[in-house]
C-alpha positions in Angstrom: -123.1 -32.1 19.6 -119.4 -31.9 20.6 -119.5 -35.1 22.7 -121.5 -37.9 21.1 -122.8 -41.2 22.4 -120.3 -43.9 21.1 -121.7 -46.2 18.4 -120.0 -49.2 20.1 -120.7 -50.5 23.5 -118.0 -50.0 26.2 -116.7 -53.5 26.9 -117.2 -55.2 30.3 -114.2 -57.4 30.9 -114.1 -60.2 33.5 -111.1 -60.4 35.8 -110.6 -64.1 36.5 -109.9 -64.7 40.2 -110.8 -68.3 40.8 -112.6 -67.3 44.0 -116.1 -67.3 45.5 -117.1 -64.1 43.8 -116.9 -62.9 40.2 -115.2 -59.6 39.4 -115.7 -57.5 36.2 -114.5 -54.1 34.9 -116.3 -51.7 32.6 -113.6 -50.2 30.4 -114.7 -46.5 30.4 -111.1 -45.7 29.8 -111.5 -46.8 26.2 -114.3 -44.3 25.3 -112.0 -41.6 23.9 -108.2 -41.3 23.6 -108.1 -37.8 25.2 -111.4 -37.4 27.1 -111.4 -40.7 28.9 -113.6 -42.5 31.5 -116.0 -40.6 33.7 -114.7 -37.2 32.5 -116.3 -37.8 29.2 -119.7 -38.4 30.7 -119.4 -35.7 33.4 -118.8 -33.2 30.6 -121.4 -34.6 28.2 -124.4 -32.5 29.3 -122.3 -29.7 30.7 -120.8 -29.0 27.3 -123.6 -30.0 25.0 -126.3 -28.1 26.9 -124.1 -25.0 27.0 -123.4 -25.0 23.3 -127.1 -25.7 22.4 -127.7 -22.1 23.8 -125.5 -20.8 20.9 -123.3 -18.4 23.0 -121.8 -15.7 20.7 -118.4 -16.1 22.3 -118.2 -19.6 23.8 -115.6 -19.9 26.5 -115.0 -22.8 29.0 -113.4 -22.1 32.4 -112.7 -24.8 35.0 -110.5 -25.6 38.0 -107.9 -28.3 38.9 -104.6 -29.3 40.3 -101.2 -29.9 38.6 -102.0 -33.4 37.4 -105.8 -33.0 37.0 -107.5 -35.5 34.7 -110.3 -32.9 34.5 -108.1 -30.1 33.3 -106.6 -32.5 30.7 -110.1 -33.5 29.5 -111.5 -30.0 29.3 -108.5 -28.8 27.3 -109.1 -31.6 24.8 -112.7 -30.7 24.5 -111.7 -27.1 23.8 -109.2 -28.2 21.2 -111.6 -30.6 19.4 -114.4 -28.0 19.3 -112.3 -24.9 18.7 -113.5 -23.3 21.9 -111.1 -21.3 24.0 -110.6 -22.7 27.5 -109.1 -21.4 30.8 -107.8 -23.6 33.6 -107.5 -22.1 37.1 -104.6 -24.1 38.5 -104.0 -24.7 42.2 -100.4 -23.7 43.2 -98.9 -20.4 42.2 -95.4 -22.1 42.5 -96.2 -23.9 39.2 -96.3 -20.7 37.2 -92.7 -21.0 36.0 -92.7 -24.9 36.0 -95.7 -25.9 33.9 -93.5 -27.0 31.0 -92.1 -29.7 33.2 -95.6 -31.0 34.0 -97.0 -33.4 31.3 -100.6 -32.6 32.2 -100.2 -28.9 32.1 -98.1 -29.1 29.0 -100.8 -31.2 27.3 -103.4 -28.6 28.3 -101.3 -25.7 26.9 -100.8 -27.6 23.6 -104.5 -27.9 23.4 -104.8 -24.2 23.6 -105.9 -23.9 27.2 -104.8 -20.7 29.0 -103.6 -21.4 32.5 -104.0 -19.1 35.5 -102.1 -20.1 38.6 -103.5 -19.1 42.0 -102.3 -19.6 45.5 -103.7 -22.6 47.5 -105.5 -20.1 49.8 -107.2 -18.5 46.8 -108.1 -21.9 45.4 -109.8 -22.8 48.6 -112.3 -20.0 48.0 -113.4 -21.2 44.5 -116.9 -19.9 45.0 -115.6 -16.3 45.2 -113.3 -17.0 42.2 -116.3 -18.4 40.3 -118.4 -15.3 41.0 -115.6 -13.0 39.9 -115.0 -15.0 36.7 -118.7 -15.1 35.8 -118.9 -11.3 36.0 -115.8 -11.0 33.9 -116.9 -13.6 31.3 -120.7 -13.5 31.5 -121.2 -15.9 28.5 -118.6 -18.5 29.8 -119.4 -22.0 31.0 -117.8 -22.4 34.3 -117.4 -26.1 35.2 -116.5 -26.8 38.9 -113.5 -28.8 40.0 -113.7 -32.4 38.8 -116.8 -31.5 36.7 -119.2 -32.4 39.5 -122.6 -30.8 39.3 -126.1 -31.9 38.5 -125.4 -32.0 34.8 -122.4 -34.3 35.4 -124.5 -36.6 37.6 -127.1 -36.9 34.7 -124.2 -37.6 32.3 -122.9 -40.5 34.4 -126.2 -42.3 33.7 -124.7 -43.1 30.3 -122.2 -45.4 32.1 -125.1 -47.7 33.0 -127.1 -49.8 30.6 -128.8 -53.2 30.3 -125.4 -54.9 30.6 -124.8 -53.4 34.0 -128.1 -54.4 35.6 -127.0 -58.0 36.2 -124.5 -57.1 39.0 -124.9 -57.1 42.7 -122.3 -54.4 43.4 -121.3 -51.3 41.4 -117.9 -49.9 42.4 -116.2 -46.6 41.5 -113.4 -44.5 42.7 -114.4 -41.2 44.4 -112.8 -37.8 44.1 -115.4 -35.0 44.1 -118.4 -37.4 44.3 -120.1 -36.8 41.0 -119.5 -40.2 39.5 -120.6 -42.3 42.4 -123.6 -40.0 42.8 -124.6 -40.6 39.2 -124.1 -44.4 39.5 -126.2 -44.4 42.7 -129.0 -42.2 41.2 -129.5 -44.5 38.2 -128.6 -47.9 39.6 -131.2 -50.6 40.2 -132.9 -50.8 43.6 -131.4 -54.2 44.3 -127.8 -53.0 43.6 -125.4 -51.9 46.2 -123.1 -49.0 45.2 -119.7 -48.6 46.8 -117.5 -45.6 46.4 -113.8 -45.9 47.1 -112.5 -42.6 48.4 -109.2 -41.4 46.9 -109.3 -38.4 49.2 -110.0 -37.9 52.9 -113.1 -35.7 52.7 -115.7 -36.0 55.4 -118.2 -33.9 53.4 -118.4 -36.4 50.6 -121.4 -38.4 52.0 -123.5 -35.3 52.4 -122.6 -34.1 48.9 -123.6 -37.5 47.4 -126.9 -37.5 49.2 -127.6 -34.0 48.1 -127.0 -34.8 44.5 -129.1 -38.0 44.5 -131.3 -38.1 47.6 -130.5 -41.8 47.9 -128.6 -43.4 50.7 -128.1 -47.1 49.8 -124.3 -46.7 49.3 -121.1 -47.2 51.2 -117.9 -45.1 51.1 -114.6 -47.0 51.8 -111.3 -45.3 52.2 -108.7 -46.3 49.6 -106.3 -43.4 49.7 -103.4 -45.5 51.0 -101.8 -42.7 53.0 -103.2 -39.7 51.2 -104.6 -38.2 48.0 -102.0 -38.4 45.3 -99.6 -40.3 47.5 -98.1 -43.4 45.8 -96.6 -46.2 47.8 -94.4 -48.9 46.5 -97.2 -51.4 47.2 -99.5 -49.4 44.8 -96.9 -49.5 42.0 -96.4 -53.2 42.5 -100.2 -53.9 42.4 -100.7 -51.8 39.3 -97.8 -53.4 37.4 -98.9 -56.9 38.5 -102.5 -56.2 37.5 -101.5 -55.0 34.0 -99.3 -58.1 33.5 -102.0 -60.5 34.6 -105.1 -59.0 33.1 -103.8 -56.6 30.4 -105.5 -53.6 31.9 -103.5 -50.4 32.7 -104.4 -48.6 35.9 -103.5 -45.1 37.1 -102.2 -44.7 40.7 -104.6 -42.1 42.1 -108.1 -43.5 41.5 -108.8 -46.8 39.8 -105.5 -48.4 40.8 -106.1 -47.8 44.5 -109.8 -48.8 44.2 -108.8 -52.2 42.6 -106.1 -52.8 45.2 -108.7 -52.2 47.9 -111.3 -54.4 46.2 -108.8 -57.3 46.0 -108.2 -56.9 49.8 -111.9 -56.9 50.5 -112.4 -60.0 48.4 -109.6 -61.8 50.4 -111.4 -60.7 53.6 -114.7 -62.2 52.4 -116.3 -58.7 52.5 -118.6 -59.7 49.5 -121.0 -62.6 50.0 -120.4 -65.8 48.1 -121.5 -65.8 44.4 -121.6 -62.0 44.3 -121.1 -60.3 40.9 -119.0 -57.2 41.3 -118.7 -54.5 38.6 -115.9 -51.9 38.8 -115.8 -48.9 36.6 -112.5 -47.9 35.0 -112.7 -44.1 35.2 -109.7 -43.5 32.9 -107.2 -40.9 33.8 -104.3 -42.9 32.4 -102.7 -39.6 31.3 -101.7 -39.2 35.0 -99.2 -42.1 34.8 -96.6 -40.0 33.1 -96.7 -37.4 35.8 -96.6 -40.1 38.5 -93.6 -41.7 36.9 -91.7 -38.3 36.9 -92.2 -38.1 40.6 -91.2 -41.7 41.2 -88.1 -41.3 39.1 -87.0 -38.3 41.1 -87.3 -40.5 44.2 -85.3 -43.4 42.6 -88.3 -45.7 42.9 -89.8 -48.3 40.6 -92.0 -46.9 37.8 -95.5 -47.8 36.6 -95.2 -49.8 33.4 
């Protein structure tokens, strides 16, 4: 196995609020220094099942944007397992600028080859996938964000006996795989809430298709758009780290926690509720975010 089940439990940390509900965070960001959070579990069965078939020439291909946590994680898997990797990167304009991008630079240092495609080409990933599978018949092609049935099954590992004692399970949502896995393997009495980092009207249908369960809510938490970082987001993330000692990134978990704090203040959760949030990692994205913020002469994420 390339990815193993950790010998130590992932800690669940209470966030003391002094309010009518109790809030906790499961620190999936601590699972691995380079393959953190939900990415570890979404790749768990994808990678291990593929390698159990003993391909003669293993090769991993996947898709992502300029600051993709998924691209970063797959490149790390390739480096650790000595398997060549290829990242199909959205945005042909990045072809001559990748050295200025910390995520893509990290991927290249891990040995990942990068192929830059236009945004129009990227929108037709299904055609690209078919073409790549013909060109590399033995390759494992992992979809954008790692979301597929194997990923959903891997997310089961984020749940255990310690997570059963919560009324609400909360996670950020990008491509829908993590919330689908939490939903699929949650207890019947638990309510699952996905906090959308991206405005995608198709997410609900994708989640139902992956799980066949419908006892979940999706709440917008993009704060003006996917990847957009407002000054209020930076302030919240920095205050959160100072008060609770937990770093957050600005695209997924940071915005989710900010929205959850707002909902708690609005009495969205019934009194005495126990709320568990999953820290889905992605802290590598802070460096790239700070580069953008610095160019705009704005406050940085600490």
